[in-house]
N, CA, C and O atoms as CSV, one atom per row, in Angstrom:
chain,resi,resn,atom,element,x,y,z
A,1,MET,N,N,43.834,-9.680,2.166
A,1,MET,CA,C,43.855,-9.036,3.452
A,1,MET,C,C,45.297,-8.708,3.860
A,1,MET,O,O,45.572,-7.597,4.315
A,2,SER,N,N,46.197,-9.647,3.704
A,2,SER,CA,C,47.594,-9.400,4.067
A,2,SER,C,C,48.213,-8.326,3.183
A,2,SER,O,O,48.988,-7.495,3.657
A,3,ALA,N,N,47.870,-8.345,1.900
A,3,ALA,CA,C,48.388,-7.324,0.985
A,3,ALA,C,C,47.875,-5.946,1.387
A,3,ALA,O,O,48.612,-4.962,1.330
A,4,GLN,N,N,46.620,-5.883,1.789
A,4,GLN,CA,C,46.058,-4.607,2.229
A,4,GLN,C,C,46.752,-4.111,3.489
A,4,GLN,O,O,46.970,-2.911,3.653
A,5,MET,N,N,47.099,-5.036,4.378
A,5,MET,CA,C,47.811,-4.649,5.599
A,5,MET,C,C,49.201,-4.098,5.258
A,5,MET,O,O,49.633,-3.089,5.815
A,6,ALA,N,N,49.885,-4.770,4.346
A,6,ALA,CA,C,51.211,-4.285,3.923
A,6,ALA,C,C,51.091,-2.912,3.277
A,6,ALA,O,O,51.925,-2.036,3.509
A,7,ASP,N,N,50.050,-2.723,2.464
A,7,ASP,CA,C,49.829,-1.409,1.842
A,7,ASP,C,C,49.535,-0.341,2.893
A,7,ASP,O,O,50.002,0.793,2.788
A,8,ALA,N,N,48.753,-0.720,3.912
A,8,ALA,CA,C,48.403,0.241,4.961
A,8,ALA,C,C,49.644,0.666,5.750
A,8,ALA,O,O,49.795,1.836,6.103
A,9,ILE,N,N,50.520,-0.288,6.020
A,9,ILE,CA,C,51.757,0.038,6.744
A,9,ILE,C,C,52.676,0.874,5.866
A,9,ILE,O,O,53.300,1.824,6.339
A,10,ASN,N,N,52.757,0.526,4.604
A,10,ASN,CA,C,53.645,1.200,3.655
A,10,ASN,C,C,52.890,2.330,2.941
A,10,ASN,O,O,52.940,2.456,1.717
A,11,SER,N,N,52.206,3.127,3.720
A,11,SER,CA,C,51.334,4.174,3.181
A,11,SER,C,C,52.107,5.444,2.821
A,11,SER,O,O,53.295,5.578,3.113
A,12,GLN,N,N,51.402,6.354,2.186
A,12,GLN,CA,C,51.998,7.655,1.860
A,12,GLN,C,C,52.374,8.409,3.138
A,12,GLN,O,O,53.359,9.146,3.171
A,13,ALA,N,N,51.565,8.210,4.196
A,13,ALA,CA,C,51.877,8.860,5.470
A,13,ALA,C,C,53.213,8.350,6.014
A,13,ALA,O,O,54.009,9.127,6.541
A,14,MET,N,N,53.455,7.045,5.883
A,14,MET,CA,C,54.724,6.478,6.339
A,14,MET,C,C,55.877,7.011,5.491
A,14,MET,O,O,56.941,7.337,6.016
A,15,HIS,N,N,55.661,7.097,4.182
A,15,HIS,CA,C,56.693,7.647,3.293
A,15,HIS,C,C,57.025,9.087,3.701
A,15,HIS,O,O,58.191,9.481,3.732
A,16,ALA,N,N,55.987,9.858,4.011
A,16,ALA,CA,C,56.197,11.257,4.408
A,16,ALA,C,C,56.978,11.332,5.717
A,16,ALA,O,O,57.866,12.173,5.859
A,17,GLN,N,N,56.659,10.467,6.669
A,17,GLN,CA,C,57.375,10.479,7.947
A,17,GLN,C,C,58.837,10.083,7.770
A,17,GLN,O,O,59.727,10.676,8.379
A,18,ILE,N,N,59.074,9.086,6.939
A,18,ILE,CA,C,60.452,8.655,6.673
A,18,ILE,C,C,61.233,9.784,6.005
A,18,ILE,O,O,62.354,10.096,6.406
A,19,ASN,N,N,60.633,10.392,4.984
A,19,ASN,CA,C,61.301,11.505,4.294
A,19,ASN,C,C,61.594,12.659,5.251
A,19,ASN,O,O,62.654,13.282,5.188
A,20,GLN,N,N,60.637,12.931,6.135
A,20,GLN,CA,C,60.827,14.025,7.098
A,20,GLN,C,C,61.965,13.708,8.062
A,20,GLN,O,O,62.776,14.580,8.375
A,21,ALA,N,N,62.027,12.477,8.529
A,21,ALA,CA,C,63.095,12.091,9.463
A,21,ALA,C,C,64.468,12.222,8.815
A,21,ALA,O,O,65.406,12.717,9.439
A,22,VAL,N,N,64.590,11.783,7.571
A,22,VAL,CA,C,65.879,11.877,6.877
A,22,VAL,C,C,66.212,13.341,6.584
A,22,VAL,O,O,67.362,13.758,6.726
A,23,THR,N,N,65.220,14.108,6.181
A,23,THR,CA,C,65.427,15.539,5.925
A,23,THR,C,C,65.851,16.258,7.205
A,23,THR,O,O,66.760,17.088,7.188
A,24,ASP,N,N,65.188,15.935,8.308
A,24,ASP,CA,C,65.553,16.554,9.587
A,24,ASP,C,C,66.983,16.196,9.989
A,24,ASP,O,O,67.708,17.028,10.534
A,25,THR,N,N,67.381,14.955,9.718
A,25,THR,CA,C,68.750,14.542,10.029
A,25,THR,C,C,69.744,15.307,9.159
A,25,THR,O,O,70.792,15.740,9.639
A,26,ASP,N,N,69.411,15.472,7.879
A,26,ASP,CA,C,70.249,16.287,6.981
A,26,ASP,C,C,70.362,17.719,7.497
A,26,ASP,O,O,71.448,18.300,7.520
A,27,THR,N,N,69.233,18.275,7.906
A,27,THR,CA,C,69.214,19.646,8.413
A,27,THR,C,C,70.077,19.776,9.664
A,27,THR,O,O,70.844,20.729,9.804
A,28,ALA,N,N,69.943,18.806,10.573
A,28,ALA,CA,C,70.754,18.829,11.794
A,28,ALA,C,C,72.236,18.752,11.455
A,28,ALA,O,O,73.054,19.445,12.058
A,29,ALA,N,N,72.577,17.907,10.489
A,29,ALA,CA,C,73.982,17.796,10.079
A,29,ALA,C,C,74.490,19.130,9.539
A,29,ALA,O,O,75.602,19.555,9.853
A,30,ASP,N,N,73.660,19.789,8.720
A,30,ASP,CA,C,74.055,21.091,8.163
A,30,ASP,C,C,74.222,22.147,9.253
A,30,ASP,O,O,75.176,22.925,9.237
A,31,LEU,N,N,73.277,22.164,10.206
A,31,LEU,CA,C,73.332,23.165,11.275
A,31,LEU,C,C,74.516,22.943,12.214
A,31,LEU,O,O,75.013,23.880,12.838
A,32,LEU,N,N,74.956,21.693,12.304
A,32,LEU,CA,C,76.068,21.364,13.199
A,32,LEU,C,C,77.350,21.092,12.416
A,32,LEU,O,O,78.177,20.276,12.821
A,33,SER,N,N,77.500,21.781,11.302
A,33,SER,CA,C,78.643,21.522,10.424
A,33,SER,C,C,79.997,21.758,11.096
A,33,SER,O,O,80.998,21.160,10.702
A,34,SER,N,N,80.030,22.604,12.082
A,34,SER,CA,C,81.316,22.858,12.753
A,34,SER,C,C,81.520,21.936,13.957
A,34,SER,O,O,82.555,22.010,14.620
A,35,TRP,N,N,80.580,21.099,14.237
A,35,TRP,CA,C,80.676,20.181,15.375
A,35,TRP,C,C,81.216,18.836,14.906
A,35,TRP,O,O,81.117,18.485,13.731
A,36,SER,N,N,81.778,18.105,15.832
A,36,SER,CA,C,82.340,16.790,15.482
A,36,SER,C,C,81.256,15.780,15.100
A,36,SER,O,O,81.542,14.804,14.406
A,37,ILE,N,N,80.034,15.999,15.538
A,37,ILE,CA,C,78.943,15.067,15.240
A,37,ILE,C,C,78.414,15.223,13.808
A,37,ILE,O,O,77.641,14.388,13.338
A,38,HIS,N,N,78.821,16.272,13.130
A,38,HIS,CA,C,78.353,16.550,11.762
A,38,HIS,C,C,78.540,15.347,10.841
A,38,HIS,O,O,77.603,14.945,10.151
A,39,ALA,N,N,79.715,14.783,10.824
A,39,ALA,CA,C,79.999,13.661,9.913
A,39,ALA,C,C,79.109,12.465,10.207
A,39,ALA,O,O,78.643,11.798,9.283
A,40,GLU,N,N,78.868,12.185,11.485
A,40,GLU,CA,C,78.026,11.052,11.852
A,40,GLU,C,C,76.574,11.273,11.438
A,40,GLU,O,O,75.924,10.358,10.932
A,41,LEU,N,N,76.066,12.480,11.649
A,41,LEU,CA,C,74.696,12.790,11.232
A,41,LEU,C,C,74.559,12.720,9.713
A,41,LEU,O,O,73.571,12.203,9.191
A,42,ASP,N,N,75.543,13.237,9.025
A,42,ASP,CA,C,75.529,13.194,7.563
A,42,ASP,C,C,75.542,11.745,7.065
A,42,ASP,O,O,74.793,11.382,6.158
A,43,GLU,N,N,76.391,10.936,7.667
A,43,GLU,CA,C,76.456,9.527,7.285
A,43,GLU,C,C,75.153,8.806,7.628
A,43,GLU,O,O,74.692,7.959,6.863
A,44,LEU,N,N,74.568,9.137,8.758
A,44,LEU,CA,C,73.303,8.536,9.161
A,44,LEU,C,C,72.226,8.799,8.119
A,44,LEU,O,O,71.532,7.873,7.698
A,45,ALA,N,N,72.082,10.033,7.707
A,45,ALA,CA,C,71.076,10.377,6.698
A,45,ALA,C,C,71.370,9.685,5.370
A,45,ALA,O,O,70.462,9.174,4.714
A,46,ASN,N,N,72.634,9.673,4.984
A,46,ASN,CA,C,73.001,9.088,3.688
A,46,ASN,C,C,72.880,7.573,3.653
A,46,ASN,O,O,72.673,7.002,2.582
A,47,THR,N,N,73.003,6.910,4.792
A,47,THR,CA,C,72.860,5.450,4.795
A,47,THR,C,C,71.425,5.025,5.031
A,47,THR,O,O,70.982,4.016,4.484
A,48,TRP,N,N,70.686,5.782,5.843
A,48,TRP,CA,C,69.299,5.403,6.108
A,48,TRP,C,C,68.379,5.685,4.923
A,48,TRP,O,O,67.409,4.957,4.710
A,49,ARG,N,N,68.667,6.717,4.160
A,49,ARG,CA,C,67.803,7.052,3.020
A,49,ARG,C,C,67.643,5.861,2.078
A,49,ARG,O,O,66.506,5.469,1.815
A,50,PRO,N,N,68.716,5.263,1.554
A,50,PRO,CA,C,68.537,4.118,0.648
A,50,PRO,C,C,68.028,2.866,1.374
A,50,PRO,O,O,67.315,2.054,0.784
A,51,ALA,N,N,68.392,2.712,2.644
A,51,ALA,CA,C,67.919,1.539,3.387
A,51,ALA,C,C,66.401,1.591,3.570
A,51,ALA,O,O,65.712,0.588,3.383
A,52,LEU,N,N,65.895,2.751,3.931
A,52,LEU,CA,C,64.450,2.889,4.120
A,52,LEU,C,C,63.706,2.834,2.795
A,52,LEU,O,O,62.596,2.305,2.733
A,53,LYS,N,N,64.294,3.368,1.741
A,53,LYS,CA,C,63.688,3.266,0.408
A,53,LYS,C,C,63.619,1.797,-0.002
A,53,LYS,O,O,62.612,1.354,-0.555
A,54,GLY,N,N,64.673,1.046,0.265
A,54,GLY,CA,C,64.679,-0.383,-0.039
A,54,GLY,C,C,63.605,-1.127,0.735
A,54,GLY,O,O,62.949,-2.017,0.194
A,55,LEU,N,N,63.422,-0.765,2.003
A,55,LEU,CA,C,62.375,-1.379,2.813
A,55,LEU,C,C,60.997,-1.095,2.221
A,55,LEU,O,O,60.160,-1.992,2.118
A,56,GLN,N,N,60.770,0.153,1.835
A,56,GLN,CA,C,59.492,0.520,1.223
A,56,GLN,C,C,59.262,-0.269,-0.068
A,56,GLN,O,O,58.159,-0.757,-0.314
A,57,ASP,N,N,60.286,-0.390,-0.872
A,57,ASP,CA,C,60.166,-1.136,-2.132
A,57,ASP,C,C,59.880,-2.611,-1.875
A,57,ASP,O,O,59.060,-3.212,-2.569
A,58,ARG,N,N,60.552,-3.202,-0.876
A,58,ARG,CA,C,60.321,-4.617,-0.548
A,58,ARG,C,C,58.914,-4.834,-0.009
A,58,ARG,O,O,58.276,-5.840,-0.320
A,59,MET,N,N,58.428,-3.893,0.797
A,59,MET,CA,C,57.060,-4.013,1.311
A,59,MET,C,C,56.049,-3.930,0.172
A,59,MET,O,O,55.066,-4.671,0.160
A,60,SER,N,N,56.280,-3.050,-0.765
A,60,SER,CA,C,55.400,-2.923,-1.924
A,60,SER,C,C,55.435,-4.186,-2.777
A,60,SER,O,O,54.393,-4.669,-3.220
A,61,ALA,N,N,56.620,-4.715,-3.003
A,61,ALA,CA,C,56.752,-5.952,-3.780
A,61,ALA,C,C,56.099,-7.121,-3.053
A,61,ALA,O,O,55.485,-7.977,-3.690
A,62,GLY,N,N,56.222,-7.167,-1.735
A,62,GLY,CA,C,55.588,-8.223,-0.950
A,62,GLY,C,C,54.073,-8.155,-1.057
A,62,GLY,O,O,53.411,-9.183,-1.196
A,63,ALA,N,N,53.526,-6.955,-0.993
A,63,ALA,CA,C,52.074,-6.791,-1.141
A,63,ALA,C,C,51.625,-7.241,-2.532
A,63,ALA,O,O,50.602,-7.911,-2.668
A,64,ASP,N,N,52.379,-6.878,-3.549
A,64,ASP,CA,C,52.050,-7.304,-4.912
A,64,ASP,C,C,52.107,-8.825,-5.035
A,64,ASP,O,O,51.256,-9.428,-5.689
A,65,ALA,N,N,53.104,-9.444,-4.411
A,65,ALA,CA,C,53.229,-10.903,-4.460
A,65,ALA,C,C,52.065,-11.575,-3.743
A,65,ALA,O,O,51.555,-12.591,-4.214
A,66,LEU,N,N,51.641,-11.024,-2.617
A,66,LEU,CA,C,50.494,-11.579,-1.897
A,66,LEU,C,C,49.221,-11.483,-2.730
A,66,LEU,O,O,48.415,-12.413,-2.745
A,67,ARG,N,N,49.039,-10.353,-3.426
A,67,ARG,CA,C,47.873,-10.216,-4.313
A,67,ARG,C,C,47.930,-11.246,-5.440
A,67,ARG,O,O,46.916,-11.844,-5.801
A,68,GLY,N,N,49.122,-11.442,-5.986
A,68,GLY,CA,C,49.285,-12.431,-7.053
A,68,GLY,C,C,48.973,-13.834,-6.565
A,68,GLY,O,O,48.328,-14.605,-7.276
A,69,CYS,N,N,49.420,-14.177,-5.364
A,69,CYS,CA,C,49.128,-15.498,-4.794
A,69,CYS,C,C,47.624,-15.681,-4.587
A,69,CYS,O,O,47.080,-16.749,-4.871
A,70,ALA,N,N,46.959,-14.642,-4.096
A,70,ALA,CA,C,45.522,-14.733,-3.862
A,70,ALA,C,C,44.779,-14.941,-5.175
A,70,ALA,O,O,43.841,-15.735,-5.243
A,71,THR,N,N,45.193,-14.234,-6.206
A,71,THR,CA,C,44.557,-14.384,-7.515
A,71,THR,C,C,44.780,-15.786,-8.064
A,71,THR,O,O,43.851,-16.407,-8.581
A,72,THR,N,N,45.994,-16.282,-7.955
A,72,THR,CA,C,46.312,-17.621,-8.444
A,72,THR,C,C,45.542,-18.673,-7.659
A,72,THR,O,O,45.066,-19.648,-8.240
A,73,HIS,N,N,45.413,-18.493,-6.357
A,73,HIS,CA,C,44.677,-19.438,-5.520
A,73,HIS,C,C,43.210,-19.479,-5.940
A,73,HIS,O,O,42.619,-20.554,-6.044
A,74,GLU,N,N,42.630,-18.316,-6.178
A,74,GLU,CA,C,41.229,-18.241,-6.613
A,74,GLU,C,C,41.055,-18.926,-7.959
A,74,GLU,O,O,40.076,-19.640,-8.180
A,75,TRP,N,N,42.000,-18.709,-8.848
A,75,TRP,CA,C,41.955,-19.327,-10.177
A,75,TRP,C,C,42.067,-20.842,-10.061
A,75,TRP,O,O,41.336,-21.573,-10.730
A,76,ASP,N,N,42.981,-21.319,-9.212
A,76,ASP,CA,C,43.151,-22.761,-8.994
A,76,ASP,C,C,41.887,-23.384,-8.417
A,76,ASP,O,O,41.490,-24.472,-8.836
A,77,ASP,N,N,41.251,-22.714,-7.466
A,77,ASP,CA,C,40.008,-23.223,-6.883
A,77,ASP,C,C,38.923,-23.365,-7.939
A,77,ASP,O,O,38.188,-24.353,-7.946
A,78,THR,N,N,38.818,-22.398,-8.819
A,78,THR,CA,C,37.815,-22.452,-9.881
A,78,THR,C,C,38.077,-23.637,-10.806
A,78,THR,O,O,37.161,-24.393,-11.131
A,79,LEU,N,N,39.319,-23.794,-11.222
A,79,LEU,CA,C,39.661,-24.908,-12.116
A,79,LEU,C,C,39.465,-26.265,-11.433
A,79,LEU,O,O,38.965,-27.206,-12.050
A,80,LEU,N,N,39.851,-26.363,-10.187
A,80,LEU,CA,C,39.683,-27.608,-9.448
A,80,LEU,C,C,38.205,-27.938,-9.284
A,80,LEU,O,O,37.809,-29.098,-9.396
A,81,GLY,N,N,37.406,-26.942,-9.024
A,81,GLY,CA,C,35.956,-27.141,-8.919
A,81,GLY,C,C,35.377,-27.672,-10.216
A,81,GLY,O,O,34.493,-28.528,-10.195
A,82,ARG,N,N,35.858,-27.182,-11.332
A,82,ARG,CA,C,35.375,-27.667,-12.638
A,82,ARG,C,C,35.756,-29.119,-12.858
A,82,ARG,O,O,35.010,-29.871,-13.485
A,83,ASP,N,N,36.923,-29.522,-12.343
A,83,ASP,CA,C,37.353,-30.915,-12.478
A,83,ASP,C,C,36.418,-31.851,-11.747
A,83,ASP,O,O,36.247,-32.990,-12.181
A,84,PHE,N,N,35.810,-31.425,-10.667
A,84,PHE,CA,C,34.944,-32.284,-9.880
A,84,PHE,C,C,33.462,-32.160,-10.264
A,84,PHE,O,O,32.631,-32.873,-9.700
A,85,GLU,N,N,33.113,-31.286,-11.196
A,85,GLU,CA,C,31.722,-31.100,-11.571
A,85,GLU,C,C,31.095,-32.367,-12.153
A,85,GLU,O,O,29.921,-32.646,-11.913
A,86,GLY,N,N,31.851,-33.111,-12.895
A,86,GLY,CA,C,31.290,-34.306,-13.547
A,86,GLY,C,C,31.195,-35.531,-12.638
A,86,GLY,O,O,30.629,-36.541,-13.055
A,87,LEU,N,N,31.709,-35.486,-11.451
A,87,LEU,CA,C,31.703,-36.653,-10.568
A,87,LEU,C,C,30.423,-36.798,-9.811
A,87,LEU,O,O,30.273,-37.735,-9.027
């Protein structure tokens, strides 16, 4: 359930919104190239792009880890149940 929630938050729609926001920031920087704010907008896009990609990757890895824990827990329950069958 938790892995599914992480997947739902880290969806393709979220990826598209993040990409659009960074692209829009790049576009604004280009359009304002003669303004003093150009450098700040450019830096904003260039620093947020890898930061948000890293967040997406960590969320994906977290969901995978949660799935792995759930599988291991289920496996442990099965083995533990077998240990008590003879009692």
